[in-house]
C-alpha positions as CSV (number, residue, x, y, z in Angstrom):
1,M,32.3,45.3,-101.1
2,T,29.3,44.8,-99.6
3,T,28.4,43.6,-96.1
4,S,25.4,41.6,-97.1
5,S,26.1,38.1,-95.8
6,S,27.8,36.3,-98.8
7,T,26.7,33.2,-100.2
8,K,30.2,30.5,-100.5
9,W,30.2,28.5,-103.9
10,T,32.8,25.8,-103.7
11,T,33.0,22.4,-105.9
12,N,33.7,18.6,-104.7
13,G,34.9,16.6,-107.4
14,T,32.6,17.3,-110.5
15,Q,29.6,18.8,-107.9
16,I,29.2,22.5,-107.5
17,L,28.1,23.3,-104.0
18,K,26.1,25.9,-102.9
19,D,26.5,26.7,-99.3
20,G,27.4,23.2,-98.9
21,N,24.8,21.7,-100.8
22,A,25.0,20.4,-104.5
23,V,23.4,22.4,-107.3
24,F,22.3,21.7,-110.8
25,L,22.6,25.7,-112.3
26,N,19.0,25.8,-114.5
27,G,21.1,29.2,-116.4
28,V,20.3,31.3,-118.8
29,C,22.6,33.7,-120.9
30,Y,21.6,37.7,-120.1
31,S,22.5,40.1,-122.7
32,P,19.5,42.3,-122.7
33,T,20.7,45.1,-125.1
34,P,17.2,46.8,-126.0
35,C,16.4,46.9,-129.8
36,G,18.5,49.0,-131.6
37,A,21.2,49.7,-128.7
38,A,24.3,48.5,-130.8
39,T,26.0,51.7,-130.9
40,Y,24.3,53.7,-128.1
41,A,27.5,55.6,-126.6
42,P,29.3,53.9,-124.8
43,G,28.4,51.0,-126.4
44,V,30.1,48.5,-124.3
45,G,27.1,46.0,-123.9
46,D,26.4,46.7,-119.6
47,W,23.1,47.1,-119.0
48,F,23.2,45.9,-115.7
49,A,23.0,48.9,-113.8
50,T,21.3,52.2,-113.1
51,P,19.5,54.3,-115.1
52,W,18.4,50.1,-116.6
53,D,16.4,49.1,-113.9
54,E,13.4,48.2,-116.1
55,I,15.2,46.0,-118.4
56,W,16.3,43.1,-115.5
57,E,13.1,44.2,-113.2
58,R,10.8,43.1,-116.4
59,D,12.8,40.1,-116.7
60,F,13.3,38.5,-113.2
61,P,9.8,37.6,-112.2
62,L,9.8,35.7,-115.3
63,M,12.8,33.7,-114.9
64,K,11.9,32.6,-111.5
65,A,8.4,31.3,-112.9
66,A,9.7,29.6,-115.5
67,G,12.0,27.7,-112.9
68,I,15.0,29.4,-114.0
69,D,18.0,30.4,-111.4
70,N,21.2,31.4,-112.7
71,I,22.6,33.8,-115.4
72,R,25.2,34.3,-117.1
73,T,26.1,38.2,-118.5
74,Y,28.8,38.8,-120.9
75,F,30.0,42.3,-119.9
76,F,30.2,43.7,-116.8
77,W,32.3,46.7,-116.6
78,A,34.2,48.4,-113.7
79,W,35.4,51.5,-115.9
80,T,34.2,52.5,-119.3
81,P,37.3,51.3,-121.6
82,P,39.3,54.0,-122.7
83,A,40.0,54.8,-126.2
84,D,43.6,55.0,-125.1
85,M,44.8,51.7,-123.8
86,T,48.2,53.9,-122.9
87,T,45.9,55.3,-120.2
88,W,44.9,52.6,-118.2
89,R,46.1,53.3,-115.2
90,T,44.6,56.5,-115.1
91,V,41.5,54.9,-115.8
92,V,41.7,52.2,-113.3
93,A,42.9,55.0,-110.1
94,G,39.7,56.8,-110.7
95,K,36.1,56.0,-109.2
96,P,34.4,52.7,-111.0
97,T,32.2,54.1,-113.9
98,F,28.8,51.1,-113.3
99,D,27.6,50.3,-110.5
100,H,25.8,47.1,-110.2
101,T,24.9,46.8,-107.0
102,A,20.9,47.3,-107.5
103,F,20.9,44.6,-110.4
104,L,22.5,42.0,-107.8
105,A,20.3,42.7,-105.1
106,A,17.3,42.3,-107.6
107,A,18.6,39.2,-108.5
108,A,18.9,37.8,-105.0
109,K,15.7,39.1,-104.6
110,Y,14.5,36.2,-107.1
111,D,16.9,33.7,-105.9
112,I,19.0,34.0,-108.8
113,S,22.8,33.4,-108.8
114,V,25.0,35.6,-111.1
115,T,28.0,34.3,-113.2
116,I,29.7,37.5,-114.0
117,G,30.8,37.9,-117.4
118,I,34.2,39.5,-118.1
119,A,34.3,40.9,-121.7
120,L,37.9,40.3,-123.1
121,D,39.8,42.0,-125.9
122,G,41.4,38.8,-127.6
123,G,43.3,40.4,-130.3
124,N,45.0,42.5,-128.1
125,I,45.2,40.8,-125.2
126,F,46.6,37.3,-126.3
127,D,47.3,38.5,-130.2
128,N,49.2,41.5,-129.5
129,A,47.1,43.3,-132.9
130,V,48.1,46.6,-131.8
131,P,51.9,46.1,-131.4
132,G,53.3,47.1,-128.1
133,L,49.5,47.7,-126.8
134,G,49.1,43.5,-125.8
135,Q,50.2,44.5,-121.9
136,D,48.3,47.2,-121.3
137,Y,44.9,45.6,-122.4
138,L,46.0,42.4,-120.4
139,N,46.5,45.1,-117.2
140,F,43.3,47.0,-117.9
141,Y,41.4,43.7,-118.5
142,K,42.8,42.4,-115.2
143,S,42.3,45.3,-113.4
144,T,38.6,45.0,-114.3
145,A,38.7,41.9,-113.4
146,V,39.8,42.4,-110.1
147,K,38.1,45.4,-109.2
148,L,34.6,43.4,-109.9
149,A,35.7,40.8,-107.5
150,E,36.2,43.7,-104.7
151,L,33.3,45.3,-105.5
152,Y,30.9,41.8,-105.8
153,G,33.3,39.1,-104.6
154,D,31.0,38.7,-101.1
155,N,27.8,39.1,-102.8
156,P,25.3,37.1,-101.9
157,A,23.9,36.9,-105.5
158,V,27.2,36.3,-107.1
159,M,27.9,32.6,-108.1
160,G,31.2,33.6,-109.6
161,F,33.0,35.1,-112.6
162,C,33.4,33.9,-116.2
163,I,36.9,35.2,-117.2
164,G,35.9,35.7,-121.3
165,N,34.1,33.8,-123.9
166,E,34.7,31.6,-126.8
167,Q,38.8,32.5,-126.6
168,N,40.0,29.3,-127.6
169,N,41.1,29.3,-131.0
170,P,43.3,26.2,-131.7
171,S,46.3,28.5,-132.5
172,R,46.0,29.8,-128.8
173,I,45.6,27.2,-126.6
174,V,48.8,25.3,-128.0
175,T,50.6,28.5,-126.3
176,S,51.9,29.1,-122.7
177,D,51.4,32.8,-123.2
178,F,47.6,32.4,-123.7
179,W,47.0,30.4,-120.6
180,D,49.7,32.4,-118.1
181,D,47.3,35.5,-119.2
182,L,44.4,33.6,-118.4
183,S,46.3,32.6,-114.9
184,N,47.4,36.1,-114.4
185,I,43.6,37.4,-114.7
186,A,41.9,34.3,-112.6
187,G,44.7,34.4,-110.3
188,G,43.3,37.7,-109.0
189,V,40.1,37.2,-109.2
190,K,40.5,34.0,-107.0
191,A,42.8,35.8,-104.6
192,T,40.0,38.8,-104.4
193,A,36.9,37.0,-104.4
194,P,38.4,33.1,-102.4
195,D,34.0,32.2,-102.1
196,K,33.4,32.6,-105.8
197,L,34.0,30.0,-108.7
198,V,35.9,31.5,-111.6
199,M,35.5,29.8,-115.1
200,L,36.3,30.2,-118.5
201,A,33.4,29.7,-121.2
202,M,35.4,27.8,-124.3
203,Q,33.9,27.2,-128.2
204,N,33.7,23.5,-128.4
205,E,36.5,22.7,-130.6
206,D,37.5,19.5,-132.1
207,G,40.4,17.9,-130.5
208,M,40.9,21.1,-127.6
209,Y,41.0,18.5,-125.1
210,E,43.7,16.7,-126.3
211,A,46.1,19.6,-127.5
212,T,49.8,20.5,-125.4
213,V,50.5,23.7,-124.6
214,G,53.8,24.3,-126.2
215,T,56.8,26.5,-125.0
216,S,55.7,30.1,-126.3
217,N,57.3,31.5,-122.6
218,P,59.8,28.7,-121.6
219,G,59.3,29.9,-117.7
220,S,55.4,29.1,-118.2
221,P,54.5,26.9,-115.7
222,F,51.9,25.5,-118.1
223,S,54.5,24.4,-121.5
224,G,54.5,20.8,-122.2
225,K,51.0,19.8,-120.2
226,S,48.0,18.8,-121.4
227,V,45.3,21.5,-121.7
228,P,42.7,19.4,-119.4
229,E,45.6,20.1,-116.6
230,V,46.3,23.4,-117.8
231,Y,42.5,24.4,-117.3
232,S,42.7,22.1,-113.8
233,D,44.9,24.3,-112.7
234,I,43.8,28.0,-113.2
235,F,40.2,27.6,-113.4
236,D,36.9,26.1,-111.2
237,V,34.6,25.4,-113.3
238,W,34.5,24.1,-117.3
239,G,32.4,26.2,-119.6
240,V,32.4,24.7,-122.9
241,N,29.7,26.1,-125.5
242,I,27.9,23.3,-127.1
243,Y,25.5,23.9,-130.1
244,S,26.0,20.7,-132.1
245,G,27.2,17.2,-130.8
246,M,26.2,17.4,-127.3
247,S,26.3,13.4,-126.5
248,G,29.5,13.3,-128.3
249,S,31.0,16.1,-126.5
250,L,30.1,15.6,-123.0
251,A,31.7,11.8,-123.7
252,D,35.0,13.4,-124.7
253,Y,34.7,15.4,-121.3
254,N,34.2,12.4,-119.6
255,T,37.6,10.7,-121.2
256,Y,39.6,13.8,-121.1
257,V,39.2,15.3,-118.4
258,V,37.0,13.3,-115.4
259,N,38.4,9.9,-116.3
260,S,41.6,11.3,-116.8
261,G,42.0,12.6,-112.9
262,Y,41.1,16.6,-113.6
263,S,37.7,16.4,-111.9
264,L,36.4,19.5,-112.6
265,P,32.4,20.1,-112.8
266,L,31.1,21.2,-116.5
267,I,29.1,23.7,-117.1
268,V,27.5,24.0,-120.5
269,S,27.5,27.7,-120.5
270,E,26.1,28.0,-124.0
271,W,23.6,25.8,-125.8
272,G,20.4,26.4,-127.6
273,I,18.0,26.4,-131.1
274,P,17.6,29.0,-133.3
275,A,13.9,30.2,-133.2
276,A,14.1,31.1,-137.3
277,N,15.6,29.8,-140.4
278,T,15.8,31.4,-143.9
279,S,12.0,32.4,-144.2
280,G,12.1,34.2,-140.4
281,E,10.3,32.9,-136.9
282,L,9.4,29.4,-136.7
283,T,6.2,28.6,-137.1
284,P,4.2,26.6,-134.1
285,A,5.0,23.2,-136.2
286,E,8.5,24.5,-137.0
287,F,9.0,24.9,-133.2
288,A,7.5,22.0,-132.1
289,A,9.8,19.8,-134.1
290,A,12.5,21.6,-133.1
291,I,12.2,20.9,-129.8
292,T,11.5,17.2,-130.0
293,N,14.0,16.5,-132.2
294,T,16.8,18.9,-131.4
295,M,16.4,20.8,-127.6
296,N,14.9,17.8,-125.8
297,P,17.2,15.5,-127.1
298,R,20.1,17.9,-126.1
299,G,18.8,18.4,-122.2
300,A,18.6,14.5,-122.0
301,D,22.2,14.0,-123.0
302,M,22.7,16.1,-120.0
303,K,20.4,14.6,-117.9
304,A,22.3,11.2,-118.6
305,N,25.8,12.7,-117.4
306,V,24.8,14.7,-114.1
307,S,27.6,12.9,-112.7
308,F,29.4,15.7,-114.2
309,V,27.4,18.1,-115.8
310,A,26.4,20.8,-113.0
311,G,24.7,23.2,-114.8
312,A,23.7,24.8,-118.2
313,Q,23.1,27.9,-119.4
314,Y,20.8,28.4,-122.7
315,F,21.6,30.8,-125.3
316,E,19.5,33.1,-124.4
317,W,16.7,35.0,-122.7
318,T,16.3,37.6,-125.2
319,D,16.6,38.2,-128.9
320,E,19.8,40.5,-129.3
321,W,19.8,43.3,-131.2
322,W,23.6,44.3,-130.9
323,K,24.3,44.4,-134.4
324,G,23.0,48.0,-135.1
325,N,19.9,46.8,-137.2
326,G,17.6,48.7,-135.8
327,G,16.8,51.5,-138.2
328,A,16.6,49.0,-141.0
329,T,13.3,48.1,-142.8
330,P,11.4,46.3,-141.8
331,A,12.5,48.0,-138.2
332,V,12.5,44.4,-136.3
333,H,15.0,42.0,-137.5
334,T,16.5,41.6,-141.0
335,N,15.5,38.3,-142.3
336,P,18.3,35.9,-141.3
337,T,20.9,34.6,-144.1
338,N,22.1,31.2,-142.2
339,N,19.9,29.5,-139.9
340,Q,22.6,28.0,-137.8
341,W,24.1,31.5,-136.3
342,T,22.2,34.6,-136.6
343,E,22.2,36.0,-132.7
344,E,19.7,38.0,-133.2
345,W,17.2,35.3,-133.5
346,W,18.1,32.9,-130.6
347,G,16.2,34.3,-127.5
348,L,13.2,32.4,-125.8
349,N,11.6,35.4,-126.0
350,S,11.0,37.8,-128.9
351,I,11.6,41.5,-128.3
352,A,10.1,44.5,-130.0
353,P,10.5,47.8,-128.7
354,N,8.0,49.6,-126.6
355,G,6.6,53.4,-127.1
356,R,9.6,54.3,-129.5
357,T,11.0,52.5,-133.1
358,A,13.8,50.9,-132.6
359,A,15.7,53.9,-134.6
360,D,15.4,55.9,-131.7
361,G,17.5,54.3,-129.7
362,P,16.6,53.5,-125.9
363,W,17.4,56.9,-124.4
364,D,14.2,59.6,-124.7
365,V,16.4,62.6,-124.9
366,A,13.0,64.8,-124.2
367,K,12.4,63.4,-121.2
368,K,16.1,62.9,-120.1
369,K,16.0,59.0,-119.1
370,P,15.8,55.4,-120.9
371,Y,12.2,54.4,-122.6
372,P,9.8,51.8,-120.7
373,A,11.2,48.1,-121.1
374,D,11.1,46.9,-124.5
375,T,8.7,44.3,-124.6
376,I,9.3,40.8,-124.6
377,T,6.8,37.3,-125.6
378,A,7.5,34.2,-124.3
379,R,8.4,31.7,-127.4
380,P,7.5,27.5,-126.9
381,T,11.4,26.7,-126.1
382,L,10.5,28.9,-122.9
383,A,7.9,26.3,-121.2
384,A,10.1,23.7,-123.1
385,L,13.0,24.6,-121.0
386,T,11.0,25.0,-117.8
387,A,10.3,21.6,-118.1
388,L,13.2,20.1,-119.4
389,Y,15.4,22.0,-116.1
390,S,12.5,20.5,-113.8
391,G,13.4,17.0,-114.5
392,I,17.1,17.7,-113.8
393,T,18.9,17.4,-110.2
394,P,22.0,17.2,-108.7
395,S,23.8,13.8,-108.9
């Protein structure tokens, strides 16, 4: 654990409190994969440890200037996941592979709190996709979550832990096994880091609040309960990724969670607008129209519901390059074919290789160190987000 003075995060009804003071999280999702690095070994998406310091040293001052005070990551690891999950005991008995101390210190320097994202292999943990290995996967990922809580649970930069992203497909949320497994992981984190918050980022699904948990495990304490009741038993904060229907989604949360007696704060854990359409990056006029017609109204919906919306994490800080198209021609981005769900084009900042080509990858083999951090360029959505967040204060 760190030895520096910790920051205590708690909740009071539908508010999030930092050291006893209500806050609204002006957040972004942060997955700063360098151009062409999708297949860079070990390919686990953790760019938050040395020697990748230059990436976050590039970004944190810009975030601070933009009024962003929280980030949610997707991939913090303690150990590199083993290729053979039956060896998980040997792996977790060893020294952690990753050290995030410098990253968290840099975040604290700029007063940016971190929601540590813990990846989950849902197919194997919840669905036992490789028969007989489901428990091994669960044990490894729980060990990872608890180790991260042990290492960083008293770090002043850490706001909390997000146990997985969009794992809540309709067939899972009605099984008690799903919630039993999540409770197993989240319980270990909460016991180890009691001064931090624990959440799950759920995909916004119709009917998820009305669903009732079944009896896949007859001994489960969650069988027969509603999803809001089960969620409130396990987590401190509810995260929902909302890309459409913001007003209706928030109204549903108010009806089925807040007004039903489960007064958990809500973080809109992903929201945003694409920076491209089928023709490529939006023109200035198209950006202006998207901001006016879509982005700002969604922000206004959150502001109107600040009595229970305690923060938002915009998707995302920079374009994603995890799909392995760095060697494509042209070596920037492939043109999107669907203007709603192309992750490469959702950044508040565009991204381009610096002193290399995307096909070179992020590591300079000759110099045995990373290439310079990629160049990022602000899009109009960044200034719009700064203005939007500056108008939201906690209830």
